[in-house]
N, C-alpha and C positions, 0 to 999 in steps of 0.2 A: 483547573487541572484538565492535563489533556487525555483523553478517551482513544484508546485503542482497542480495535477491534481483531482477535485471532481468529481466522478462518481456518482449521485444521482438523482433519478425520481423527487423527491419532491421540487420544487421551493424554498420555505421557507427555507428546511433544506440548499439546497445550498447556498443561499444568505447568512444566519447565518455564514455557517462555512469559506464562501468566507471572509467576513467582518471582522471575527476575524484572519484570517490568513493574511488579506493583511495589518491588523495594526499592525501585527508583524514583517511585511518585506517579506514576502513570495509573489512570483509572482503566481496567480491563476489562472488556466483555469477550465472550467466546464463542463461535458458531462451529457446529461439527460437518457441515456439509455447506457446497455451494449457494444452495437455494435459501439457507438457514441465514448465511451471510449476505445475500442481498435483502432479505426482509429485515435484517438487525441495523441494515444501514441505513433503511427508512426509519427506522424508530428511534436508534439510539445516536444517529448522525456523528460518527467516528471522527477525529481527527485525522487517522491514518488507518489501514489496513494492511495488516499482516496476513498474507495469501497463501497457502499452499496450493500446489498445482494438481495433483492426484488426490481430487475427492470426490466422493460419491454425488448422484444426482446431478450437479454441475460440476465440472473441474474449475480449475482456477483460470483458465483460458476465457471458457463462458463467462464465467463472472466478471474478469475484467473487460471483456468485450462489452456487457451489459452495463457495467458502472461509465465506461467513455463514451457510451450512448445516450445516458440521461444526463441532460443541461445541467439537472441540481448537484450531480456526484461527478461531473466530468474531472474535476480538479482534485479529486480525494486522492491524496498519496496512497500508493500502493505498492508495498514493498513483497517481493517473492520470497518466501521463505520454503525453500524444496529440495528434494533430494535430486532433483535432476541436475547433475552435475557433469556430464557428457561435454566433448568439444561440440562447442555451437550450442549448446542449450542456453546458455546465458545471454546470446544476441536474440536467440528465437524467443527467449521470454520479453527481453527487453524492447524487443521491435513490436510486440504485440499488445503493449501498452501498459506495460507495468514500469513504475520510477525507478524500481531499485532490484536488485537480485541478493541475495544470500544461499548458500549452499549448506545442508545439513550434513554433520552437526554444528549447530551456527556457533559459531564463534562470537561471543560476548562482547568483545571489544569493538567488532566490526557492526555489529547490531546497534550499538550507541550511537556508532558514528553514522550509519545510514539514519538510525532514526532524527539525530541533530540535523543532519542535512537535508532530509525530507521536510521535518517540520518549519526548519528555518525557511524553506520555499512557501510554506503555507503561511508564514507570520508575515513574508513581503507581501504575498496577495492580499492579507487580509488589511494589510495598513496601507496598500496603494489605494486611491481615490479611485470611485467607480466611473468608468470609462466605456465608452461603447465597444461592442465585439470586434468591429474593425481595427480600433487604436490598440485591443488588447494583443488582437492577432500579428499586428505589426509590432509590438514589444516582445512578443515570442520570437517571431523571426528574427528581430535583430539579436535578441538574447543569443538563440542559437548560433547565429554566425559569428557571434562575439566568441564561442567555445565556452560561455558560461552555463 
């Protein structure tokens, strides 16, 4: 079963996301702030993180920065689910280490598409034979250059 961690400070938003994900067969855990999210990543090892930007203690930018700095979690897919929807916000978020972006209110069809896309990438990584960091970096560079 795929494990999803929702990091969101608004209880209603967490509940809505949890309910829709659980009805689709995901195992869901929740964190109400950025510090709790980092702790839970260590404990439950989720397959994907749905991360709000505007949270107390540590905001989403600080959380994703710490995830990307940690070699054990650097490849964890992180989807921003945020009310930040002004011009330039999407680009700023994606350039800061997030793998995807959804604005609130969440369009459930788009959420499912993003989950499929990000989890597909995870499955591809898990299925790939273990390689040196250098050859993995070369593959990422090739993939980025091919537009994939």
